N, C-alpha and C positions, 0 to 999 in steps of 0.2 A: 504493500500500500504506500510505503514511503516513496515520494517522487511522483506519485500519480497526480494528474491534473483533472479536476472536475470543471465542466462547462468551459473548457479552454481558458480558465481563469484562476481557479483555486488550487494551489499546489500543496500537497501534503508534505510537511517537514518532519514531524516527529509525533510519536504517540504520547498523550498526556495521561490517559487513564481509561478505565472501562467500567461499565455498570452491567446490570442484569440484561438489558436489552440493547445497549448501544456502546460504541467505542468513540472516544474523544481524541482528536488530533489537533496539534498546532499546525496551522497552514499559513500560506502567503497569498494575499490577493495580488496577482500579477498585474492587474489593471491599475489599482490604486496604490500599489507598493506598500501594503500594510499587513501586519500580522492579524490573523483571524483564528477563531476556533471552529473546527469542522466536526460536527457530531454525526456519526453514521450509524444507522440502524443495523444491528447484527444480521448477517446473511440468513441465519436460520429463522429470523422473524419477518423477512422481507415479503414472504408469501402469506403471512398471517394478517388477515384483514383487520383484526382488533388492534394488534400492535402497530400496524401502519397507520390506522386511524388516530391512535393516541400520539404517535410520533408527529404526524401532520398537525394534530391539534395543538401540540406544544408551539409550533411555529405560528399558528393562527393566534394563539393566546398572547404571545409576546410581541407579535408584529404590531399589535394595536397599542403597545405601551412604549412610551418614550420618556425615560426618567433616568437621572444620573445614578440612582441606586438600583437599577435593574439592568441586567446584561442585555444588550440590544441584539436583535436578529436582523441580519443583513440580506439573507437570501435562503431559499429552499430549492431542492431539486431532486431529480431522479435520473440516475445514469448507470448503465451496466448492471441493472437489477439492484442498485444501491440507493436507498433514500438518505438524503443528507440535509443538514441545516448548517448554515454559515452564520456564526455569531461573533460578537465582539470578543476580542482576546484580552483577558485581564491578567496582567503579569503580577503574580503574587502567590497566595496560597489560600486554601479554604479555611474558614473559621474553625472547623473541627481540628485541622492540623495545627493551627495557631494555639488552640486551647491545650492540645496534647503537649505542645512544646513548652508552653509557659505556665500551665496549671491555671488556677483561678486568676482572673484579670483584676487590676486595680478598678475600684468602683467607677472612677471617672471615665476610664477607657471603655469599660463595659457599657456605661450609659451612652457614651458617644456612638458606639457601634450599634446599640439596640435602637437608638432614635433614627439612625440612617436606615436600618432594616425596616422599621415601622413606616418611614417615609415612602420606601418602595412598595411596601404592602398596601399602604393607603392609596397610592396611585393605581395599583392593580384593582383594588376594590372599587374605586371611583369609575373605573372602566369596565366594571362588571365581571372581573376575573377573580376567582378564589383559587389560591395556590394548591392547597390540600396536602402538601408534602414539605412544609417548611422544616428545615433542620440545619444544624451548623455545617453539615457537608455541602449544603446548597447555598451557602453564603461565601462569596469570594472577597478576599481582602487585597486590594491593590497595594502597590508599594508606597503610594502617597496616602494610605490610610482610609481610602474610600471603600465602603461595604456595598456589595452588589448582589442582589437576589437573582438566582438562576434556576434552571431545571424546572420548567413549568409542565413537565411531561404528563401529569395527571390533573392539571388545572381544569376548572370548569367555569362556565358562565353562571351567574347568580340566577338567571332565568331558567336554567336546566333543572331537572329533577336530580338533585345532587345527593344520592345515596352513596354509602361508603363502600359497599361490597361490590366486587365485579362479578362477572358471570361464573367464574370459577370459585366463588366464595372465599377469595383471599382479601384480607384487609388492604385497602388502598391507602398507603401512607406509611411512614416509618414508625415502628412500634414504640420507640423511646420518646417520640415527640407527638404522638397522635392524641387527638382530643377524645374525651369520653364519648361524645356522640358518634364519632367515627368508629370507635370500638363497638358500639351497640348497633351500628348500621342505620342510624337515624340521619335525617337530612342534614347536609353540611351547609354552614353559612360562613360569612366573613369572620364570625366570632370563633370558629374552629381554627382559623389562621392565627387569631390573637392568642389562643391557648398555646399553640406551637411556638409562637414568638416568646411567650412566657417561659417555656421550657428552655429555649435557647438562652434567655436572659439568666435563668437559674444556673445553667451550665457555665456561663461566663463568670458569674459571681462566686461559684463554689468549686469549679473545676471538676464537677461530677454531675451525673444525671439525677433527676429527682426520684425516679423509680427504676429499680434493677430487679432482675430475676433470672432463673435458670432457663426459662422457655419464653418465646414471644407471647404466648397466651397469658402466662403469669404476669408479665410486664404490662400487657394491655389491660388486664383486669385491675391492676393497681391504679391506673388512670381513672377507672370507674369507682373503685371502692377504697383505694389506699389513702392513708393519712399523709399529708405533705409535711415534711420537716422543712421549716422555713429557712431561707438563705442565711439570715443573721444567726440562726442556731447552729449552722454548719460553719460559717465564716464570721466570727465576731466583728470583723472590719466592715461588714455590710450594715448600713444604717437601717433603723427600723422602718423608716418611710419607704426605702427601696424594697424591703421585704414585703411591705404592704402592696406595692405595685405588682410584684411577682405573684403574690397570693391571689390578688383579685383577677389578674389575667388568667390564672389557672383554676378558677372556680369550676366545679363540676357542672353546675347549672349555667348554661350559656348566657341566660338573661342577667346573671349576676356579674358577668365580665364587663370590661369596658365596651362602650357602644361602638367604638371605632378605633382603628390603629392610631389615628390622629389624637384621640382622647388619651390613649395609653402613653403616647409620646409626650403629651403635655404633663401627664402625671409623673413620668420619669424625670422630666426637667424640674418640675416643682419639688419633687422629693429630694433630688440631688442638691438643689439650692436651699433646702430647708424650709420650703414654703408649705409643705403638707400640714394640714391642720392637726395639732397634737391630739385633740380629743377624738379625731376620726380614726386614727390608726389602731389603738388597742381594741376598740369594738370590732373593727374589721378583721384584725388578725386572730382574734380569739372567739368570734361570733360564729353563726351558722352560715349557710350558703346563700343567704338572701342579700341583695344589694344594700349597702349602707346608705341610709337616708339622713342627710345633715339636719333635717327639720325635726327628727324624732327627739322628743324630750327625754332627758335622763330619768331612769326609773326612780332615783332618789327624790325627784321633784314630784313624781306622780303618787308615791306611796302616801304622804300625809293627806292629800285630797281624797284618796280612796278610803282611808280609815275614817276621815271626818264624815264622808257620805254614809258609810256603814253605821256610824254612831248616830247620825240624825235619823236614819230609817229605824234604828233600834228604839229610839226614844219616841217614835211616832210623830216627829215634827213635820214630815211630808205626808200628810193625810191624803190618800188616793181620792176620796170623795171630793174633798175640797179642791184638789188639783183638777178634777174633771169639770167642776162647776166653773172654775176660772177659765179653762180652755173653751168651754161652751159659750161663755159670755163674750169672750174675745171674738169668736167666730161670728156671733150675732151682730156685734158692733161693726165688724168689717163688712158684713153683708149689707147693713143699712147704709153705710158710707158709699158702697158701690152703687146701690139703687139711686141714692141722691145724685151722684155724679152723672149717671146715665140720664136721669130726668133733666138735669140742668143742661146737658148736651143737646137733648132733643128739643128743649124749649129755647135754647140759645140760637146764636147766629150760625147757620149752616150754609152760608154762601160758598160757592166754588172758589178755588184759588188758582192762580196761573202757575203752570208747570215751570219750575226753574231749569236752567241749563245745567246738566250734570256731566255730560261727556267731556273728558279731559281732566276731571277732578279725581282726587284719590277717593277710595271708598269711604274713609272716615269723613272727609270733607263733604262728600255727596250725601251721606246720612245726616250730617249736621244741617246741610241746606234743606233737605226734605223736612227735617223736624221743625224748622222755622215756619214751614207752611202746613204743619200738622199732617204730614204724610210720612209713610214708612216704606222701606225698601224691601223688595223680594230679590235677593241677589243670586245670580248664576255666573259661572266662569267660562271663559273660552280662550283658546290659544290666540295670541296676537303679537304683532311686532311692537306694540306699545309696551312700556314697562309694566311689570307685574303690579297689580293693585290699582290700575287706572281704569275709570269707567269708559267703556268704548261704545256703549249703546244704551238707550233709554226707551221705555215703552211709549211715552208721549213726547211730542216735540215741545220745545221751549215755547211758553205762552199759551199752550192748550189748557182750557179750564178743566180742573179736576176737583171732585168733591173732597172736602176736608175728611181726614181719616182714611183716605184710600191707600191701598197698597200698590206701589208702583214697581214694575219689573225693570231691573237694570242689569246690564251685563258688564262684568269686570274682567280685565285682562289677566290671564294667568301666566303671561309672558310667552316667550318662544320656547317650546319644549322639543327636545330632540338631542341627538349626540352632537358633539363638537367635531367639526371637520379637522382631520389630522393633517400634519405636514407631510406631503408626499413628494414634493419636487426633489429630484435627485436620487430617489430610490428606484429599485427595479419594478417592473410592471407586476411581477408575481407577488412581491411583498405588498405593493400598493393594493392589489385586489384582495389579498388576505386581510389587510388592515380594514378596508372598507366593509368587507363581508362580516368581520367580527363585530363591527359597530352597527350592522344592519343597514348600511348605506348602499344604494344602487347608483352606479355612475354610467354615463355615456362615454365610451372610449373611442377616440380617433387617433390616427397615426400620421406623423409627418416626418419628412426627411430633415435631418439637422446635421450640419458639418461639425459641430462642437460637442453635442450631447451624445454619449454612447448609446448604442443600440439597446432598446427595451427599457430605457430609463424615462421617468416622468419629467417632461419639460414644462408642463403647465397644468394648473389645477384651478377649478372654480367650484365653490367659493374658496376664499383664502383660509389659511389655518386659523382655528379658533371660532369660526362662524358656526352658529347653531344650525343644524340641518333638519328641516321639517319635511313633511310629506310633499309639500309644494316646491321644495328647493330642487332646482335642476343642477345636478352635480356632473361636472365634466372633467375628463382627463385627456391630455394629449401625450402620446407616447412616441419617443424618438425611434425612427427607423434607421438611424445612423446616417452617414453621408449618402447622397443620392447616387445610385449605382452607375458604374461606367461599363462600357462594352469591353470585354476581354475574351481571350481564348483560354479555355480550361487547361490548367497545368496538369502535367502527368505526375501523379502521386505514387503510382505503383512502383514497388521495389524499394520504397523508402520506409523507414521506421516512423512511428508517430512523432518522435522528437525531431527527426529530420524533416518531416512534412510540416511541422508547426510554423516555421518562418514563412514557408510558401503560402500556407493557409491564411496567415495574418497579412501577407503582402497583397493577396488577391481578395482579402476581406470575405473569405468564404465562411458560411455559417454551417459548421458540421453538426447536424441535428441528431445523428445517430452513428455509433461506432459498433459494427458487428464483428464477429469472429467466426471463421469457417476454415475447414481443411483446404489445403492447396498443395498440388504436386509441382506447381510451377514456381512458387515463391516460398522462401524459407520462413520458418516460424518468426512472427514479430514484424514482418514486412506487410505493407498495404498491398493487397492482391486484387482488389476491385474498387471502383468508385462509380457512384450513380450517374455522373456526367462524364462522358468519354473524353480522353485527352484531346486537346486542340479543338474541341467543339466550341462554337460561338456561345458565349454566356455573358453574365454581368457580375460585377462585384456584389457581395452580399448574398449570393444565391445559396440556397439550402442544399447541402451535399451529404450523402451517406457514404461512409467508407467501410470497407471490410478488411480485417487484418487476418493474415494467415496463421492458422494453428499448426502448420506443418502437414506432412513431413517435409515438404519442399522437393525440389528437383533432385534426381539421382546424379551422382558424380559421373562425368565423362572424361576421356583423356584426349590430349592433343600434343603433337610433337612439333617443337619450334626448330627449324633448320636455318643456319646462317653461316656464311663464309666470311671470316674476319679478313680485312684487306691485308695483302702481303706488302706492306710499305716500310718494313723495318722498325715499326714502333708497336708497343703494347697498347691495347685498347680495353676500355670498360664496356662490357656487354650486359644490358638489363632487359629482362622480359617482364612486361606489365600486362595484366588482363583486367577486364571489367566484365563481370557476369551478374547473375541474379543475387549473388552474395556481396556485390560491391566491387570497388577497385582495389587492386593490391599488386604487389611485386612478387613474382614467383621465382625469378632467377636473377642473380647479380654476381658476375665474376670477371676477373682480369684475364685477357687472352693474349698469347703471343701472336705476332703477325703471321697470316697465312693459315691459322688453325681453324677448325670447324666446330660450330656450336650445334649440338644435337641433344635437345632437352625435352622430356615428356612431363606434362603437368596435368592436374585435374581441374576441371571447371564445372559450373552448374548452370543449367538452363542455356540461354544463348548470350553471346557477348562479343567482345573484341579483344584482340591481342596486338600489342605494339612491341617491336624490338628496337631498343635504343642503343646507339653506338656513341659513347662519350657524351651522352645527354641528348643526342639528336635522334629523332625517329627515322629509322632506315627501312623498316618493314611494317606493314599493317595488314592484319587478316581478320575476317569475321569468324566467330566461333558459333557453330550451329550443331 
C-alpha cells in the first residue's frame, strides 16, 4: 500500500495505525502539497453493505462540520475495491497516549483540553450530529496544544431513531466510556455524548477510568448501577467544584446532566475560576440523581414552619368549618363584582373603535396598542424574512371600525427557519454534495470551464455562507470542469508502468476514471497493456480514459544473435549492443574488441522491439526484433 496513489492525487506515505474495520495512513496531497490522513476500509469489509454504509456515513457526518476542534474531511472515494476518506492530518498524539505517558493531568491543563472537546461536540450537536463513541482514543492533540475530535464512524443524526444496539446485538460505542442509556439500548441523545465527555474528563483528572472490570459486560453494567468514586476522592488536587462538574455530567439519568456541551463548558470554566456556588456543590455531590435546583429552600428553613403548622392543627386553630365559610363568602363577593362589571359594560358606551396599525410593531408593543383600544390579540406565527417577534399581518386594516372587546387575529414572524448555508467554495464536488445532503439542502449544479480552479472543485455558490436556507431558497453551485479542452492525439501508454505513465497523463490532462487488471501474454506484469482510447486517435485534453494493467505472465523469452565485423584499422574499439523490447530499454553487450575481430553474441528479448549496435558510441547497425 505504501507508495500507492488514490485519485491521481493522494499518495500513501506510511501506516499510522489500524482499528477493527479500517486502516489509517499518513498521505500526501500531491495537488496541494500537504500532509493528509487517509482512512481505508479493510478489504474484508468492502463487500459488507452495513460496514460500507457506516464508513460513508462517517464522511457525511463530518463533511457538514467545520470547526477548529474537529478533524476536517477533505475528500471521499472508491478505487480498486477500496473505500477511503481523506482527512486533515494532525501531527501529535491521541489523548489516550498522552494520559498513559503523563498519568493524571494538572487541573488547569485538563480543563483547557475538556473545554476544547466540548466546543467541538457543541458544534456537532448544533449541526444535528451525535458522536456516540467519544473516548480519549478519538481525541487528537496537536503539537500546538489544540484538541480535535475525530472518528465519527458510528455518529448519527438527532432526527434518526438512535438506538444503541446494531443488528448483531453488539453495543455500539466503547464500553469504558459508554452512557447508561447506550448500555440499556435506549434512544441516544446529545446528553449521551456529554456523559462520555465526563468520563474523558474523569480520566484526565485521575489518570484512571471510573469503572473497571474483568469483562465488557461487567464494565457496562457499572455505568448503569455502579457507584462513582468522585475525582477529588481519587486525586486530592482536584477541587470540589471540578468534581461536581464531572459528577453531574455522569448522572445516570440523562435529564439530570447538563443541557448542552456549551453549558458543561461554562460550568468547567466557572468551577476552575472558583465561581461555582458553594452551597450548590455539597447537595449535588452527595444528593440523588435529580437535577439540583438553586431555588429549592434548605430543609432547615422548612422544618420550623412544618412543626408550627402541625401544632396549630393540633390545637384546633384552623377550624375546617370556619375555613369553608370564609372561602364560600369570598366566592360570592367575587361573583357579585363580576355581575356588576358586566352590567356596567352593557349599559356603558359600546361605540366601535378604529383599528390601529400593528404591522411592523413587536408583539409586546402590538398588544399594548390593542389594549389602548380595549381589544385583545389572537396570535399565530409564520416563517418570514422579518425579524422574529415582529407583526407581519393583521386581521383588519388600519382605520377599520371594530367593536370594543373584540379579539383581533394577528400574525407574528417566527423568523427565517432552516439550516445555514455552509462554505463550499474551494472544496470538491463530492464533499460539497455530502455536506448539503447532510443538512437536507437540495442544490442546482452547473459546470463551467475554468483555467485556474481545479477540476471538480466548487467555484461559486449561492446563497453565501451563513445564509439561512428555506424551502423557497434557490441554492446553486457551479463546479469547475478545469481548463477548456484542447485537441490532441492520444498518447501511447502501453508498455509503461503506472509511475511512468503518470507524467504523460498529467501532460495531456487525461482523466483516468478506472484502472483495471487483467492477464496478458504480450506485456509483463505491472505494465499498461490496454487503454480505452487507441494510441494516436484524435481526442481532447481532459477526456475520460480507462487503462488496464497486466497481471502477467507476459511474453515468453526469444533469442537473437547480433553479428558485427569490427573495422581492421589498427585500433581497438568499444562495441555495445542495446535492445528495446516489451520489458524496456537496456544494454545486453558491452566489450572492447581488437581491430578486425568478429562480434557474435546471442541474447534474449521479449515481445517485439529493436536492436542497435554501437561502435565507440555511434550506431552502426539497427535491426527490428520480431
